[in-house]
C-alpha positions in Angstrom: 23.1 21.2 -25.8 21.2 23.4 -23.9 21.1 22.6 -19.7 17.3 21.7 -20.4 18.2 19.3 -23.0 21.0 17.7 -20.4 19.0 17.6 -17.7 16.2 15.4 -20.2 18.6 13.3 -21.3 20.0 12.4 -17.7 16.3 11.7 -16.6 16.4 9.6 -19.3 18.7 7.1 -18.5 18.2 7.2 -14.6 14.7 6.2 -15.8 16.3 3.2 -18.1 18.4 2.3 -15.1 15.2 2.5 -13.2 15.9 5.6 -10.9 13.4 8.6 -10.5 14.2 12.0 -9.0 11.7 12.8 -6.3 11.7 16.5 -4.9 10.0 17.4 -1.6 9.5 20.5 0.3 9.4 19.3 4.5 10.5 21.2 7.4 14.0 22.6 8.0 14.3 20.2 11.1 13.3 17.2 9.4 15.5 17.7 6.8 18.1 15.0 7.9 15.8 12.7 8.8 14.3 12.9 5.0 18.0 12.6 3.7 18.9 9.6 6.0 16.0 7.9 5.1 16.9 8.5 1.0 20.1 7.1 1.7 19.0 4.0 3.2 16.9 2.8 0.7 18.3 -0.2 -1.6 19.2 0.6 -4.9 16.8 -0.4 -7.6 16.3 -3.9 -9.1 18.1 -4.4 -12.1 16.3 -3.2 -15.1 15.3 -6.3 -17.7 14.3 -5.5 -21.3 11.0 -7.7 -21.9 11.8 -7.8 -25.4 15.0 -10.3 -24.3 13.1 -12.0 -22.7 10.8 -12.6 -25.8 13.9 -13.0 -27.9 15.2 -16.3 -25.5 11.6 -18.0 -25.5 11.7 -17.8 -29.3 15.2 -19.3 -29.3 14.0 -22.2 -27.7 11.2 -23.0 -29.0 13.6 -22.8 -32.3 15.8 -24.9 -31.2 13.4 -27.3 -29.8 11.8 -27.4 -33.2 15.2 -27.7 -34.8 16.8 -30.7 -32.6 12.9 -32.5 -33.5 13.1 -31.9 -37.2 15.0 -33.9 -39.6 18.4 -32.6 -40.9 18.5 -30.3 -43.9 21.2 -28.5 -45.7 20.2 -24.7 -44.0 20.1 -26.5 -40.8 22.8 -23.4 -39.5 19.9 -21.0 -40.1 17.5 -19.9 -37.5 14.2 -18.2 -38.5 12.4 -16.1 -35.7 
């Protein structure tokens, strides 16, 4: 794997975790201020997968339907 491919994979993992890499040019006398500011930023919020939230809603709907439906032999089967 080339260094370029490794960096691409690292950026993809970081993006999935809510991070992005930013490069800026600043005057050398301001570099410590910029580093201190960057260090003071809170970490990103934990990522949520929108498909996971949709799945929870679908499961709730399916469970509420099966609770109100009469018992049948295939009761253990969930269909999404």
